[in-house]
C-alpha positions in Angstrom: -7.4 8.7 -15.3 -7.3 7.6 -11.7 -4.5 5.5 -10.3 -5.0 3.5 -7.1 -1.5 2.8 -5.9 -0.7 0.1 -3.3 2.6 0.4 -1.3 3.6 -1.1 2.0 6.9 -1.8 3.7 9.8 0.4 4.3 10.9 3.7 2.8 12.6 1.8 0.0 9.3 0.4 -1.1 7.2 3.5 -0.5 9.3 6.3 -1.9 9.4 4.9 -5.5 5.6 4.7 -5.5 5.4 8.2 -4.1 7.6 9.3 -7.1 5.4 7.5 -9.6 2.3 9.0 -8.0 3.8 12.5 -8.2 4.5 12.1 -11.9 0.9 10.9 -12.5 -0.4 13.8 -10.6 1.7 16.2 -12.6 0.2 14.7 -15.7 -3.3 15.6 -14.5 -4.3 12.2 -13.1 -5.9 11.6 -9.7 -3.9 9.4 -7.2 -5.3 7.3 -4.4 -2.5 5.9 -2.3 -3.2 2.8 -0.2 -0.5 2.3 2.4 0.3 1.7 6.0 -0.6 4.3 8.7 2.9 5.8 9.0 2.9 6.8 5.4 -0.4 8.6 5.2 1.0 12.0 5.9 3.8 11.8 3.2 1.2 10.6 0.7 -1.2 13.4 1.6 1.6 15.9 1.4 2.1 14.8 -2.2 -1.5 15.7 -2.9 -2.9 12.2 -3.0 -6.0 10.8 -1.4 -4.4 8.4 1.2 -5.9 5.3 2.8 -4.4 3.1 5.4 -5.0 -0.7 5.6 -2.5 -1.3 8.5 -1.9 0.5 11.8 1.5 1.3 13.2 1.2 -1.1 16.2 -0.2 -3.9 14.0 2.8 -3.6 11.6 5.3 -3.5 14.5 3.8 -6.6 16.0 4.0 -8.4 12.7 7.6 -7.4 12.1 8.6 -8.4 15.6 6.9 -11.8 15.3 8.5 -12.5 11.9 12.0 -11.4 12.9 12.7 -14.7 14.7 11.6 -16.9 11.7 13.8 -18.4 9.0 13.4 -17.0 5.4 10.9 -19.6 4.2 8.7 -19.3 7.3 8.9 -15.5 7.1 7.7 -15.5 3.5 4.8 -17.8 4.4 3.8 -15.6 7.4 4.0 -12.5 5.2 1.7 -14.2 2.6 -0.8 -15.3 5.2 -0.8 -11.8 6.8 -1.5 -10.1 3.4 -4.1 -12.7 2.5 -5.9 -11.8 5.8 -5.9 -8.1 4.8 -7.1 -8.7 1.3 -10.8 -8.4 1.9 -10.4 -5.1 3.9 -8.2 -3.6 1.1 -10.7 -4.7 -1.6 -13.6 -3.1 0.4 -11.5 0.0 0.9 -10.9 0.6 -2.8 -14.1 -0.9 -4.3 -16.1 2.3 -4.2 -13.2 4.2 -5.9 -13.1 1.9 -9.0 -14.5 3.1 -12.3 -13.7 2.6 -16.0 -10.9 5.1 -15.8 -9.0 3.5 -12.9 -5.7 1.7 -13.1 -4.1 -0.2 -10.3 -0.4 0.2 -9.5 1.4 -2.0 -7.1 4.4 -4.2 -6.3 4.0 -7.7 -7.6 3.1 -9.2 -4.1 -0.1 -7.2 -4.0 -1.4 -8.8 -7.1 
């Protein structure tokens, strides 16, 4: 089996997915880890194929811009931001999909 894992955000969102990926790898499965640029090296150090859909500067700009918004506006901005990234993420993983692939992600990626 191959698991394509999606994880973005902070250490608290990334590290649990790294742990799940390590367990899958230990069980003989292949892991493709789709994340932000700053987590590529930790994912590769775990033995995963690692892909980035968001650069460090782009993420910092987004966080800085969202920091001044209220909670509802922040959620809306986050949703629009991810929706804009969706086509790029789909294109990135499309060639890696086959009948043995499962997708693993936090709910907001679905």
